N, C-alpha and C positions, 0 to 999 in steps of 0.2 A: 324374445329375450334369450331363450335357450340357444336359438340359432346364432344370435350375436355373440353369446359367450363362447360357443363352439368355434366360431370363426376367429375370435380373439385368441383362443388357446392354440389354434392351428398356426396363427401368425407368430405367437410366442415360440412355439416349437420350431417353426421354420427359421426364426432368427437365431436360435441356439444352434441348430444344425448347420446353418450357413456361417456361423461365427468364425470357425477356424479358417475357412476359405477367405473370408473378408479380411482377416487380420494378416494372413500370411504375406501378402504383398507389401504390407506396411512394416512389419517388425518381426518377420520370421515365423516359424511354426507356432501356432497357438496351443498352449498347454491346457487342454480341456480339464484334465484331472486337477490341475492347480486351481483353475477357475472355480470348480465345484467345491474344492476344499475351502477356498476363501468364503464362498457363500455359506457353507456349513459352519465355519468359524464365526462368521457374523451372526448367524442365527443363535449359536450357542452363547456367545457373549451378550447379545441383546436379551436373551431369555434370562441369563444370570443377573442382568441389571434391571429386571422387572419391566422391561419395555413391553408394551402391549402386543398381543399376537396380531392385531389388526395392522399395526405399524410395521412389524417384522414381515408379515405376509406381503404388504404393499411394497416394501423395499425390495423383496427378493422374488416377487412373482414373475416379472419379465425383465430381469437384469440385462443391461446392454453394455458391451465392451465398446469403447469409442477410440479407434486408432488415432484420430487426429489429436486427442488429448495427450497420448503418449508422445506423439511427434512434437507437440508444443512443449512438453516437459523436458524433452531431451534436446531441443533446439531453440532455447530461449534466445531472443535476438540480443546481439552484443550492443552495448550502449555506446553510441558513437557521437551523439550530440555534444557540443560544448555546453557549459553551464548556462551561458547567455541564451543559446539556442533553445535549450530545454525550458528555461524560464519564459521565454517569449512564446513558446508553444503552450505551456501550462497556464500562464497568467495572461491570457490574451484579452482583447477588448470585449469580445462577445461573452466570455465567461464572467468578466467583471460586471457587464451590463445585466446579464442573466441573474447574477447573484444579488445585485441591487433590487431587481424585480422580485426575487424570492423573499427578500427582506420585507418588501411591501405586502407580499402575499401572506406571510406567516408571522406578523409582528407579535401577536399574543402568544403563540407557541414558542417562539424564540425567547420571549421575556420569561415564560414559565421555566424554560431550561436554565436560563441565567439565574433566576431566583432560587432554583433548587440546587444547581450544581456549580454556580459561580463561574460559568464559562460564557464569555461574551458572544452575542449573536454573530458578529463578523467572523469569529473563530469557527463556530459551528458551520456557517455558510462556506467557509474556505475548505474545510474538510469535505463537505457535501459536494462542492463544485469539482474538486479534484478526484474524488472517488467515483462518482457516477454522473457527473455533469448535471447535478441537481435532479437526479432520478431519471434522466433521459436515457442513460445506458440501460439496455435490456439484456440481461444475461441469457445465454442461449442453451446452456446445458442443464439437464435434469441432474441435480446434485448427487442423488444416490448413485447414479451411473458414473458420474465423474469420479466419485470417491472409490467405487469398486474398481474402476479402470486404473486409478493411480495405486491402489493397493496391489493389484496384479502386476503393474509395471515394476514395483518393488524398490524403487530408489528411496522412498520414505514410507515404507509399508506401515510401520507402527504409527507414525504421525497421522496418515490418512485413515487408518483404521479407527483411531480415536476420534477423528473428525466425523466419520460416518456414524459412530455410536452416539456422539454428542448430538448430531442432527436428528437422529431417531428419537432421542430423549426430548429434544426441543419440540418436535412434532407432537409427541405424546402430551407433554406438560401444557402445551398451548392450543391443543385441539386443532392442529394444522394438518392439512392434507399433504403428506410427504411427497406424493407424486407431483404436486404443484410447486415444489420449492426448487427454483432454478438459480444458477449462479455462474461464476466464471469457471474456466476449465480447471483452475487451481483450488476451487472450493469457496471463494468469497461470495457473499450474497448481500442483497439489499442496497439501500441508498448509501450506506457508508462502508459497504464491502467487508462486513465482518465474517470471519470464519466461525464455525459452530462453537468451538471451545471458548472463543472470546465472547460470543453472544451469551453462552451459558453463564459466564462470570459477570458480565456487565450489562446484560439486557435489562431494559426498564420499560414498564408500561406507561406510555405517554398519553394515551387517549382514554384511559380508565375503563377499558372493557374487560379487564382481568386476563388478557392475553398479551403476549409479546410477539409482534409480527413486523419485523423490520423491512419486509419486502413491500407489503401493501399499506402500511401505516407510517406516514411521515412523522407523526407524533412519537410512535415507538422508536423509530429510527433516530430522531433527534435526541430523545431522552437517553437512549442507550449510548450515543456518542458523547453526550454531556457527562454521563456517569463514568464512562471510560476515562475521559480526560480528568475528571475530578479525582478519580481514584489514583491517577498518575501524579497527582499533586499540582494540577494546573494553578498558576498564580495569575489572576487577571490584572495585577498591578505591574507586571513586568513586560517589557518588550520581548519579542522572540529573537529577532536578529537586528543588526545595524550594519549597513554597508559602510565599509571603511577603506582607507588607503594605507598602503604599506610601502616602506622603502624598497627600491628596486632590487636590492641584494638580500632581501628577507629570506630566511631559511624556510624553504618550502616544505620541509619535513614537519613543520609545525602547523600546516594548513589542512589537516584532515579532520579537525574537530575533536581529536582525541586528547590533545594537550590543552590543559586548562590552567590559566593563570588569573591573578587578580587584574581588574581593569587598570589599576595603577601600574602594574608590571607591563601589561601590553602597551600602555601609553609610553612608558619609559623606553620601550623597544622601537618606538617610532610609529605606532598605530595611531592614525588620526581619522577625523571625518574626511569625506571626499574633498572638501574644500581646504583641507590642511589644518583646520582648527582642532583643538583638543577634544578627545572623546569624553563624554560625561563619566565621572568616576563615582562608583557606588561600592558598597561592601558586598561584593559577590565575585565569583569566578566566572570566566567565560572561555570559550574556545574560538578558533578561527577556521573558516572553511573557504577555500578558493578552488578554482579550476587549475590544479597543479599541472596537468598535461599541457594545457594552453600556455601557462607561464613558462614551462620549460621549452616549449616550441618557440615562444617569442624571444626567450633568451638566446636560443640557438640561432635564430634569424638575426638578432642584433649582433652577435659575435661574427657571424658570416659576413654581415654588411660591413663591420669594422675591418675585417680582414681584407675584404675587397677594396676598401678605401685606401688602405696602406700597401696593397699589393702583396700581402702575406700569402705564402704558398700553403701553409697549414693553419687553418682556422683554430685548431686546438692549441696552437702556440700563443694565441692572443690572450693577454692578461684580462681576465674577466672583470677586474677592477677598473681597467681602462675602457673597455667596451661599454657603451651606454646601456644601462639596465632599464627595461621598460617599467613604468609604474605598475604596481600590483594593486588590484582591487579585490577585496575579500569581504566576507561577512563575519562580523563578531557575533558569536552564538551564545545566547544567554540560557539560563536553566530551562525555560519553557521549550527551547529548541530540542533539548534532550528528552523532554517528555513526549514531544511529537515523534521522536525516533523510537520510542517504545511502541508506537502505532505502526510506523514504517521506518525501517532502519536506514533508509537512504538520506544522506545529507542534503542532496539536491531536492528531494521531495519536501523535506522539512523547511527548506528555504522557500520553496514555492508556496507552501501553506502560509508562511509568514507574510510573504509579499501580497498574496491574494487577500489575506485577512486585512492587511493595511489598506488595500484598495476598497474594501467593503465597509470600512468604518464610516459612520455618519458624522 
């Protein structure tokens, strides 16, 4: 045992000594003094918050800086898919089929979530499918190291410092081994990819063992997701989105989901069902979301085609009222849509949740 402990300490020391060399190629000279200052600050803050010495020591015993996380944070991929391409990727036939199988696997648990939090099974399953592919996604990073790396990187130092302290408190309160908690490079974990501060606020014990472990317990994960949506005001009696058709000359500045009007007002502006019939009218406001870049591209192509037909030298001189305007398809976004956006602020993500949930209804 002593020999193994000695070897482990040697490895830890070697990792620290090698750290500046490893990082230099990725992101410039590594500031060892700043690194140790961060570790000291974490220890002081954790001690002040009465986090146990065991958890503090486990967090800081062999801390690792991970250059690839810094690279991921600084070079997040530009979003280039069209809305239809994104939805086809996120709401594919396999994910739908897997979700239906999960509904058969966990009928009692899903019913318990619905009874307690008033969130329907197909909605819970939709979030689960998009966040971790029903638990299939296995996070690669030790979360303490991910947070320490992001604190050092400095772009959102305060935010990630708070996440690390929250994670340490969660480990303490739920008797979890903090060395065993893994997540994404940005700090999300478990079946529903909660960050620690979200888990602190909405975590719920779904299997009755007195702990909240959203990584290893599907029950805890589902109950926590249900609690989160319930606290956001989820209404099980409302749709999330409705696909609609708009006049070709519709003002695209209204299609970012930020402008809300009554359903009667949208109807008066020419918003219809895809078949041209009137949208259902209810006493609520809604927004509209569409792929504005694609619409503008299609309009430009229509104008160019019209110019070519009449032999115009300058397409910009073509009257846009004369050029045929492509029909616009969009999504009418109801109040539940905006509750999803408090989970993830992406309009497209919220639409994907809605469409997958519709596919998973029985």
